[in-house]
Rosetta silent file (secondary structure, phi, psi, omega in degrees, C-alpha in Angstrom):
SEQUENCE: MERDERARVAVAGASGFVGRAVGRGLGDRVRLVGLSRGGAPLAGYAETRACDLFSLKDAEAALVGVDTAIYLVHSMLPSARLVQGRFQDLDLICADNFARAAERAGVRRIIYLGGIMPTDVEGLSPHLASRLEVEQALGARRPQLTVLRAGLIIGAGGSSFEIVVRLVKRLPAMLGPARHDPAVGPAVISDRRDGRQSVVRAARRNAVSSSASRAWYAARSKPGGSCAGAKPGCASAGGNGDWKPKWPQPGITR
SCORE:     score description
SCORE:     0.000 S_00000001
   1 L     0.000  135.257  179.928  -25.557  -20.219   10.171 S_00000001
   2 L   -73.100  132.465 -177.600  -25.758  -18.202    6.950 S_00000001
   3 L   -78.137  137.509  178.467  -22.659  -18.572    4.785 S_00000001
   4 L   -86.012  109.994 -176.301  -20.701  -15.432    3.915 S_00000001
   5 L   -92.947    2.218 -178.732  -20.391  -15.438    0.125 S_00000001
   6 L   -66.793  154.273  176.537  -18.439  -12.189   -0.116 S_00000001
   7 L   -59.534  140.355 -179.809  -14.988  -12.189   -1.681 S_00000001
   8 E   -97.002  119.135 -175.033  -12.299  -12.924    0.895 S_00000001
   9 E  -120.077  119.393  177.567   -9.585  -10.266    0.900 S_00000001
  10 E   -90.421  142.965  178.989   -6.452  -10.588    3.037 S_00000001
  11 E  -124.138  108.945  175.816   -4.626   -7.450    4.159 S_00000001
  12 E   -82.066  123.901 -172.916   -0.958   -7.811    5.087 S_00000001
  13 L    91.143   29.559 -174.942   -0.128   -4.991    7.482 S_00000001
  14 L   -64.818  -26.120 -177.035   -3.737   -4.717    8.661 S_00000001
  15 L   -84.878   -4.270  179.597   -2.793   -3.244   12.036 S_00000001
  16 L   -80.655 -178.760 -176.335   -0.952   -0.296   10.466 S_00000001
  17 H   -59.493  -52.628  179.911   -2.276    3.159    9.649 S_00000001
  18 H   -70.411  -37.158  178.687   -3.450    2.400    6.101 S_00000001
  19 H   -60.016  -39.141  177.381   -4.563   -1.101    7.086 S_00000001
  20 H   -66.954  -36.280  177.107   -6.922    0.304    9.712 S_00000001
  21 H   -66.067  -37.478  176.746   -8.354    2.696    7.109 S_00000001
  22 H   -62.691  -40.704  178.033   -8.965   -0.247    4.775 S_00000001
  23 H   -60.709  -42.735 -179.382  -10.868   -1.975    7.579 S_00000001
  24 H   -68.027  -37.188 -172.105  -13.096    1.051    8.118 S_00000001
  25 H   -95.303  -18.710 -172.431  -13.808    1.612    4.451 S_00000001
  26 H  -117.972  -13.008 -173.219  -13.928   -1.881    2.950 S_00000001
  27 L   -62.084  -24.054  179.634  -15.189   -4.153    5.726 S_00000001
  28 L   -89.604   -2.980 -178.062  -18.831   -3.859    4.708 S_00000001
  29 L  -105.277  -36.039 -178.821  -18.131   -4.782    1.088 S_00000001
  30 L  -134.382  168.812  176.409  -15.888   -7.860    1.312 S_00000001
  31 E   -88.235  104.110 -175.902  -14.840  -10.357    3.946 S_00000001
  32 E   -85.092  135.153  175.296  -11.598   -8.882    5.235 S_00000001
  33 E  -116.709  111.541 -178.504   -8.902  -11.110    6.720 S_00000001
  34 E   -84.953  129.126  177.280   -6.350   -9.117    8.688 S_00000001
  35 E  -110.295  124.864  177.057   -2.775  -10.402    8.754 S_00000001
  36 E  -154.394  166.048 -177.661   -0.461   -9.205   11.503 S_00000001
  37 L   -64.633  -38.358 -177.748    2.194  -10.645   13.767 S_00000001
  38 L   -85.778  -28.767 -179.471   -0.071  -10.638   16.823 S_00000001
  39 L    72.548   21.035 -179.809   -3.347  -11.561   15.139 S_00000001
  40 L   -71.229  149.875  178.916   -5.356   -9.301   17.481 S_00000001
  41 L   -58.217  145.004 -178.734   -8.959   -8.419   16.443 S_00000001
  42 L  -133.462  141.029  179.965   -9.277   -5.303   14.269 S_00000001
  43 L   -60.174  131.859  178.366  -12.281   -3.097   13.507 S_00000001
  44 L    90.273  -12.051 -178.189  -13.829   -3.875   10.129 S_00000001
  45 L   -98.429  128.657 -179.973  -12.089   -7.240    9.761 S_00000001
  46 L   -67.924  -31.125  176.563  -14.205  -10.403    9.740 S_00000001
  47 E  -155.790  159.421  175.643  -11.228  -12.371   11.017 S_00000001
  48 E  -128.760  147.817 -179.769   -7.567  -11.916   11.826 S_00000001
  49 E  -130.997  132.723  176.350   -4.697  -14.339   11.413 S_00000001
  50 E   -71.381  131.507 -176.065   -1.307  -14.246   13.072 S_00000001
  51 L  -153.461  124.129  172.665    1.359  -14.161   10.383 S_00000001
  52 L  -104.962  111.071 -174.439    5.096  -13.517   10.368 S_00000001
  53 L   -70.252   -8.244  172.737    6.048  -12.808    6.756 S_00000001
  54 L   -74.943  -11.262  178.224    9.635  -13.837    7.424 S_00000001
  55 L  -108.470  115.265  177.862    8.191  -17.362    7.567 S_00000001
  56 H   -61.563  -37.446  179.633    7.015  -18.778    4.233 S_00000001
  57 H   -62.883  -43.187  177.111    5.030  -21.411    6.123 S_00000001
  58 H   -60.538  -45.479 -177.969    3.192  -18.716    8.095 S_00000001
  59 H   -63.699  -40.795  179.086    2.399  -16.787    4.930 S_00000001
  60 H   -62.368  -44.675  179.976    1.053  -19.867    3.168 S_00000001
  61 H   -65.109  -36.315 -176.734   -1.256  -20.709    6.065 S_00000001
  62 H   -70.570  -24.313 -174.874   -2.482  -17.119    6.322 S_00000001
  63 L  -100.732    6.967  178.421   -3.537  -16.926    2.657 S_00000001
  64 L   -63.003  129.161  177.095   -5.560  -20.144    2.484 S_00000001
  65 L    79.507    9.921 -176.484   -8.991  -19.465    0.975 S_00000001
  66 L   -94.570  137.573  178.244   -8.154  -15.875   -0.014 S_00000001
  67 L   -88.129  -45.202 -176.544   -9.241  -14.397   -3.364 S_00000001
  68 E  -133.906  144.127  179.816   -7.320  -11.099   -3.266 S_00000001
  69 E  -126.238  129.393  177.367   -4.428   -9.942   -1.082 S_00000001
  70 E  -101.809  128.203 -175.223   -3.554   -6.329   -0.265 S_00000001
  71 E  -109.569  112.405 -176.823    0.110   -5.759    0.610 S_00000001
  72 L  -122.610   19.454 -172.458    0.825   -2.814    2.937 S_00000001
  73 L   -84.792  137.778  177.122    4.010   -4.031    4.642 S_00000001
  74 L  -146.595  125.759 -173.042    7.058   -1.804    4.999 S_00000001
  75 L   -99.214   13.706 -176.775   10.107   -2.704    7.135 S_00000001
  76 L   -77.494   72.360 -176.539   11.865    0.679    7.295 S_00000001
  77 L  -130.156  161.449  178.273   11.899    0.687   11.087 S_00000001
  78 H   -57.081  -25.719 -178.726   14.610    0.856   13.803 S_00000001
  79 H   -62.380  -20.925  178.790   14.112   -2.883   14.389 S_00000001
  80 H   -63.006  -22.644 -179.186   15.937   -3.497   11.098 S_00000001
  81 H   -73.717  -12.493 -177.272   19.137   -2.537   12.890 S_00000001
  82 H   -78.692  -10.609  179.487   18.852   -5.633   15.105 S_00000001
  83 L  -121.551  172.395 -178.142   19.841   -7.920   12.235 S_00000001
  84 L   -74.636  -25.771 -177.316   22.674   -7.887    9.722 S_00000001
  85 L   -77.110  155.572  173.954   20.391   -7.087    6.777 S_00000001
  86 L   -82.170  168.335 -179.680   19.331   -3.620    5.702 S_00000001
  87 H   -60.914  -31.868  177.924   15.660   -2.625    5.649 S_00000001
  88 H   -61.244  -39.146  179.359   15.718   -3.208    1.870 S_00000001
  89 H   -65.340  -42.722 -178.589   16.755   -6.822    2.473 S_00000001
  90 H   -66.163  -41.581  178.164   13.987   -7.371    5.004 S_00000001
  91 H   -60.491  -42.721 -177.366   11.373   -5.857    2.693 S_00000001
  92 H   -67.139  -40.468  178.512   12.464   -8.093   -0.177 S_00000001
  93 H   -60.504  -47.180 -178.780   12.358  -11.269    1.946 S_00000001
  94 H   -63.198  -44.160 -178.350    8.820  -10.490    3.129 S_00000001
  95 H   -65.313  -42.170  179.946    7.578   -9.610   -0.361 S_00000001
  96 H   -64.902  -43.265  176.907    9.085  -12.719   -1.935 S_00000001
  97 H   -60.973  -41.321 -177.982    7.576  -14.963    0.756 S_00000001
  98 H   -65.305  -43.948 -179.688    4.203  -13.286    0.303 S_00000001
  99 H   -65.493  -42.612  177.876    4.232  -13.715   -3.486 S_00000001
 100 H   -62.215  -44.280 -179.606    5.286  -17.366   -3.231 S_00000001
 101 H   -64.612  -40.568  179.547    2.606  -18.047   -0.619 S_00000001
 102 H   -62.667  -40.136  178.880   -0.046  -16.276   -2.702 S_00000001
 103 H   -63.613  -45.279 -178.080    0.824  -18.413   -5.720 S_00000001
 104 H   -69.159  -30.364 -178.646    0.622  -21.639   -3.741 S_00000001
 105 H   -84.668   -6.842  179.434   -2.650  -20.622   -2.076 S_00000001
 106 L    81.237   22.300  176.579   -4.300  -19.780   -5.392 S_00000001
 107 L   -64.880  134.359 -176.103   -4.680  -16.040   -4.737 S_00000001
 108 L   -83.723  -34.453 -174.155   -5.864  -14.383   -7.956 S_00000001
 109 E  -146.441  140.671  171.453   -4.639  -10.834   -7.409 S_00000001
 110 E  -111.644  132.768  175.063   -2.219   -8.895   -5.216 S_00000001
 111 E  -110.219  122.450 -174.056   -2.822   -5.171   -4.648 S_00000001
 112 E  -117.975  129.734  175.818    0.323   -3.324   -3.643 S_00000001
 113 E   -92.183  103.267 -178.205    0.595    0.179   -2.227 S_00000001
 114 E  -110.509 -155.861 -177.947    3.865    1.514   -3.647 S_00000001
 115 E  -118.610  159.485  175.513    5.391    4.886   -4.393 S_00000001
 116 L   -73.850  124.469 -176.288    5.288    7.330   -7.299 S_00000001
 117 L  -100.472  143.081  174.871    8.387    6.686   -9.384 S_00000001
 118 L   -70.303  164.747  179.706   10.279    9.260  -11.462 S_00000001
 119 L   -60.073  -41.652  178.301   10.610    8.735  -15.196 S_00000001
 120 L  -100.015  110.465 -176.026   14.284    7.843  -14.766 S_00000001
 121 L   -84.808    0.465  175.570   14.586    5.167  -12.084 S_00000001
 122 L   -72.970  139.448  177.835   18.373    5.377  -12.024 S_00000001
 123 L    74.422   26.901  177.429   19.708    6.927   -8.838 S_00000001
 124 L   -65.998  154.291  172.979   16.566    6.358   -6.780 S_00000001
 125 L   -64.672  157.246  177.963   16.716    6.928   -3.047 S_00000001
 126 H   -54.729  -35.860 -179.366   17.106    3.722   -0.989 S_00000001
 127 H   -64.678  -52.498 -178.371   13.469    4.064    0.057 S_00000001
 128 H   -68.682  -35.745  177.400   12.034    4.310   -3.480 S_00000001
 129 H   -61.405  -38.831  177.825   14.444    1.697   -4.826 S_00000001
 130 H   -66.868  -40.510  177.984   13.153   -0.693   -2.163 S_00000001
 131 H   -59.699  -41.859 -179.621    9.527    0.111   -3.084 S_00000001
 132 H   -69.681  -38.915  179.106   10.255   -0.733   -6.711 S_00000001
 133 H   -64.377  -40.898  177.192   12.112   -3.922   -5.793 S_00000001
 134 H   -62.828  -42.929  177.940    9.184   -5.073   -3.658 S_00000001
 135 H   -57.789  -44.226 -179.000    6.811   -4.362   -6.549 S_00000001
 136 H   -66.337  -37.206  179.063    8.920   -6.492   -8.874 S_00000001
 137 H   -67.192  -41.026 -179.734    9.037   -9.353   -6.361 S_00000001
 138 H   -68.180  -29.538 -178.583    5.259   -9.311   -5.882 S_00000001
 139 L   -90.036    2.822 -175.276    4.728   -9.319   -9.653 S_00000001
 140 L   -86.934   -3.371 -176.992    7.111  -12.192  -10.349 S_00000001
 141 L  -112.802 -174.660 -173.119    4.604  -14.919   -9.499 S_00000001
 142 L   -66.142  -40.389 -178.571    1.314  -16.169  -10.921 S_00000001
 143 L   -58.433  141.616  176.008   -1.178  -13.827   -9.172 S_00000001
 144 E   -67.968  151.262 -176.470   -1.963  -10.675  -11.149 S_00000001
 145 E  -119.428  128.375  170.975   -0.564   -7.505   -9.639 S_00000001
 146 E  -112.293  128.159 -177.725   -2.277   -4.149   -9.238 S_00000001
 147 E  -108.375  124.982  173.729   -0.026   -1.307   -8.112 S_00000001
 148 E  -100.626  111.498 -177.060   -1.403    1.724   -6.281 S_00000001
 149 E   -95.740  122.545 -178.466    1.177    4.486   -6.645 S_00000001
 150 E  -136.590  154.040  171.127    0.995    7.166   -3.979 S_00000001
 151 L   -84.700 -140.107  178.835    3.139    9.914   -2.576 S_00000001
 152 L   -70.054  131.303  176.899    3.044   10.736    1.111 S_00000001
 153 E  -110.777  122.064 -175.720   -0.108    9.437    2.839 S_00000001
 154 E  -125.940  162.157  178.470   -1.066   11.347    5.958 S_00000001
 155 L   165.116  162.993 -179.600   -3.810   11.350    8.551 S_00000001
 156 L   -58.103  128.364 -179.158   -4.363   11.239   12.301 S_00000001
 157 L    96.322  -11.961  178.583   -2.539    8.233   13.737 S_00000001
 158 L   -86.056  147.371 -176.516   -0.100    7.915   10.852 S_00000001
 159 H   -64.244  -37.978  179.824    3.638    8.161   11.518 S_00000001
 160 H   -62.277  -42.059 -179.920    4.173   10.774    8.770 S_00000001
 161 H   -65.392  -41.609 -179.218    1.498   13.018   10.272 S_00000001
 162 H   -64.506  -36.562  177.153    2.938   12.664   13.764 S_00000001
 163 H   -63.341  -44.181  178.998    6.393   13.666   12.488 S_00000001
 164 H   -62.388  -42.128  179.201    4.940   16.809   10.894 S_00000001
 165 H   -60.058  -45.123 -179.463    3.086   17.660   14.120 S_00000001
 166 H   -65.279  -39.424  178.495    6.270   17.367   16.176 S_00000001
 167 H   -62.704  -45.012 -178.364    8.217   19.488   13.684 S_00000001
 168 H   -64.055  -38.817 -179.035    5.606   22.253   13.713 S_00000001
 169 H   -68.788  -36.889 -174.676    5.487   22.310   17.510 S_00000001
 170 H   -92.720  -29.215 -177.061    9.247   22.463   17.935 S_00000001
 171 L  -129.563   87.559 -178.902   10.269   24.494   14.870 S_00000001
 172 L   -58.879  -28.592  179.072    7.716   27.206   13.980 S_00000001
 173 L  -134.069  135.618 -178.333    9.917   28.334   11.072 S_00000001
 174 L  -139.703  147.158  172.914   12.243   26.200    8.950 S_00000001
 175 L  -100.321  139.239 -179.967   14.436   26.670    5.898 S_00000001
 176 L  -148.501  162.078  179.386   14.394   23.962    3.281 S_00000001
 177 L   -71.456  170.242 -177.297   15.499   23.196   -0.294 S_00000001
 178 H   -61.512  -28.439 -178.093   13.227   23.638   -3.306 S_00000001
 179 H   -66.098  -13.733  177.401   12.353   19.946   -3.340 S_00000001
 180 H   -79.652    2.199  177.502   10.314   20.508   -0.180 S_00000001
 181 L  -128.247   61.588 -176.496    7.730   22.377   -2.294 S_00000001
 182 L   -76.988  164.525  177.988    6.812   19.810   -4.962 S_00000001
 183 L   -73.335  -26.171 -179.864    3.824   20.042   -7.293 S_00000001
 184 E   -94.596  119.894 -179.625    2.497   16.729   -5.990 S_00000001
 185 E   -96.018 -178.250 -177.703    1.082   16.963   -2.481 S_00000001
 186 L   -76.835  158.825  169.804    0.140   14.259    0.017 S_00000001
 187 E   -93.949  139.877 -174.083   -2.922   12.020   -0.041 S_00000001
 188 E  -112.720  130.914  171.959   -5.070   12.378    3.063 S_00000001
 189 L  -107.580  118.852 -179.894   -6.943    9.612    4.868 S_00000001
 190 L   -91.006  170.210  177.111   -9.615   11.014    7.171 S_00000001
 191 L   -80.804  -12.858 -176.883  -11.242    9.297   10.139 S_00000001
 192 L   -72.296  144.620  178.092  -14.651    9.552    8.479 S_00000001
 193 L   -92.457   92.006  178.978  -16.146    6.404    7.012 S_00000001
 194 L  -143.868  179.262 -173.955  -16.977    7.533    3.502 S_00000001
 195 L   -85.713    8.271 -174.945  -16.181    6.702   -0.115 S_00000001
 196 L  -100.541    0.402  178.836  -13.522    9.387   -0.515 S_00000001
 197 L   -68.772  124.742 -168.539  -10.645    7.699    1.285 S_00000001
 198 H   -60.158  -55.041 -176.695   -8.006    7.400   -1.389 S_00000001
 199 H   -66.246  -41.798 -178.541   -6.476    3.981   -0.713 S_00000001
 200 H   -62.763  -40.115 -178.380   -9.794    2.407    0.250 S_00000001
 201 H   -63.386  -44.739  179.120  -11.475    3.641   -2.904 S_00000001
 202 H   -65.605  -43.267 -179.900   -8.848    2.150   -5.171 S_00000001
 203 H   -64.163  -39.114 -178.638   -8.773   -1.118   -3.234 S_00000001
 204 H   -61.050  -40.407 -178.456  -12.562   -1.342   -3.274 S_00000001
 205 H   -71.159  -34.330 -174.123  -12.689   -1.150   -7.063 S_00000001
 206 H   -91.576  -26.018 -172.543   -9.936   -3.705   -7.596 S_00000001
 207 H   -63.300  -28.311 -177.951  -10.610   -6.196   -4.800 S_00000001
 208 L  -110.188   14.957 -176.658  -13.626   -7.683   -6.557 S_00000001
 209 L  -102.405  142.422  175.940  -12.317   -7.268  -10.112 S_00000001
 210 L  -114.056   15.762 -179.082  -10.904  -10.024  -12.305 S_00000001
 211 L   -74.315  178.112 -176.615   -9.865   -7.716  -15.137 S_00000001
 212 L   -61.887  154.308  178.820   -6.291   -7.295  -16.342 S_00000001
 213 L   -60.083  152.982 -176.947   -3.651   -5.943  -14.017 S_00000001
 214 L  -151.241  163.855  175.055   -3.322   -2.178  -13.924 S_00000001
 215 E  -114.406  135.759  176.614   -1.411    0.638  -12.352 S_00000001
 216 E  -113.897  136.326  176.851   -3.132    3.441  -10.487 S_00000001
 217 E  -110.020  135.816  177.938   -1.450    6.764   -9.874 S_00000001
 218 L  -126.004  129.979  173.850   -2.464    8.959   -6.983 S_00000001
 219 L  -155.619  138.165  175.072   -1.404   12.512   -6.433 S_00000001
 220 E  -105.879  103.994 -172.601   -3.119   15.429   -4.884 S_00000001
 221 E   -84.132  150.992  173.791   -1.869   18.395   -6.845 S_00000001
 222 L   -75.719  161.498  178.057   -1.659   21.934   -5.634 S_00000001
 223 L   -51.844  123.630 -179.573   -3.636   24.581   -7.545 S_00000001
 224 L    80.623    0.857 -177.489   -2.011   24.820  -10.965 S_00000001
 225 L   -87.678  179.478  178.379    0.268   21.890  -10.143 S_00000001
 226 L  -150.764  179.447  179.476    0.813   18.626  -11.922 S_00000001
 227 L   -85.719   54.839 -177.286    2.362   15.232  -11.315 S_00000001
 228 L   -61.491  133.590  177.232    5.808   16.563  -12.128 S_00000001
 229 L    90.675  -10.381  179.251    8.510   13.944  -11.825 S_00000001
 230 L   -85.705  169.378  179.009    6.124   10.993  -11.957 S_00000001
 231 L   -63.187  154.871  178.283    6.101    8.399  -14.717 S_00000001
 232 L   -54.766  134.422  178.346    4.318    9.376  -17.964 S_00000001
 233 L   100.096    0.996  178.908    0.563    9.056  -17.546 S_00000001
 234 L   -62.404  134.863 -178.989    0.360   10.119  -13.917 S_00000001
 235 L  -105.978  128.110  175.012   -3.112   11.488  -13.165 S_00000001
 236 L   -78.037  137.058 -176.456   -3.621   14.394  -10.827 S_00000001
 237 L   -87.389   -7.293 -178.644   -6.485   13.808   -8.454 S_00000001
 238 H    76.939 -156.671 -171.236   -7.405   17.445   -8.065 S_00000001
 239 H   -77.347  -19.044 -173.513   -8.594   18.916   -4.806 S_00000001
 240 H   -97.643   -1.702  174.517  -10.373   15.938   -3.260 S_00000001
 241 L    76.281   12.971  179.440   -7.508   13.436   -3.294 S_00000001
 242 L   -68.265  156.914  174.393   -9.398   10.713   -5.214 S_00000001
 243 L   -83.481  143.718  174.094   -7.515    8.029   -7.107 S_00000001
 244 E  -128.148  138.153 -173.824   -7.666    8.132  -10.907 S_00000001
 245 E   -84.150  147.024  165.324   -6.744    5.172  -13.131 S_00000001
 246 E  -130.295  127.086 -171.233   -4.164    4.932  -15.850 S_00000001
 247 L   -74.845  170.774 -166.153   -4.206    1.643  -17.698 S_00000001
 248 L   -49.165  137.076  175.578   -1.154   -0.637  -18.079 S_00000001
 249 L  -130.252  148.278 -176.115    2.097    0.954  -19.187 S_00000001
 250 L   -54.244  134.402  174.498    5.414   -0.799  -19.932 S_00000001
 251 L    81.563    2.442 -177.702    7.549   -1.484  -16.918 S_00000001
 252 L  -101.979  -51.622 -179.722    4.888   -0.603  -14.357 S_00000001
 253 L  -155.429  153.756 -177.543    2.845   -3.760  -13.837 S_00000001
 254 L   -99.996    0.000    0.000    2.257   -6.944  -15.706 S_00000001
């Protein structure tokens, strides 16, 4: 049997909306290892491994032999109400276990899909504060960290898109505050297998790179818009939703 010499890239949260897009867009370039609780086969993934990130032992076993790990896990779900901890607590536990496991397994780089942060991080919403806390936990260990900063990511099959569809069907007209019309619009993941998928494109460039850690900003601006409210250096992607790089800045990634 011919040996697969491609870089081995693990994807935590492979069965989710963005994880499935990564499988479609990256599976022919690297050897993808999908991590999920069930470990069921996934399109585009060379192999899948059952992994519960609440277990450090599970995480360590799942990352054996991996060069790069993509972290797409988010615990802000109703199931968080079944335990005493808040969703922020659950996210932090999973991220810390993942970073510790990656360090022990010799993973060289973690790629994290986070959120666009305002210049002043004081008074963040619980959601964004949790995203930033997870980023800090993932960057606290030996593997280099690349952060992909994105706003809302939508597409068929994604929970955000389904919420919008239900709202439009039930409420043809709605009143909302000014913040509902920001200059930064959503990033779109299509079903087509091409090089324009925003998250896949950024991951593809970084998954096989050994260069210094970096932060990528993604925003799809409206005509005449800008990345208002994002950290200094945010790059507008223009009309096609592509990712554009901004090299390391203090407090973003190490």
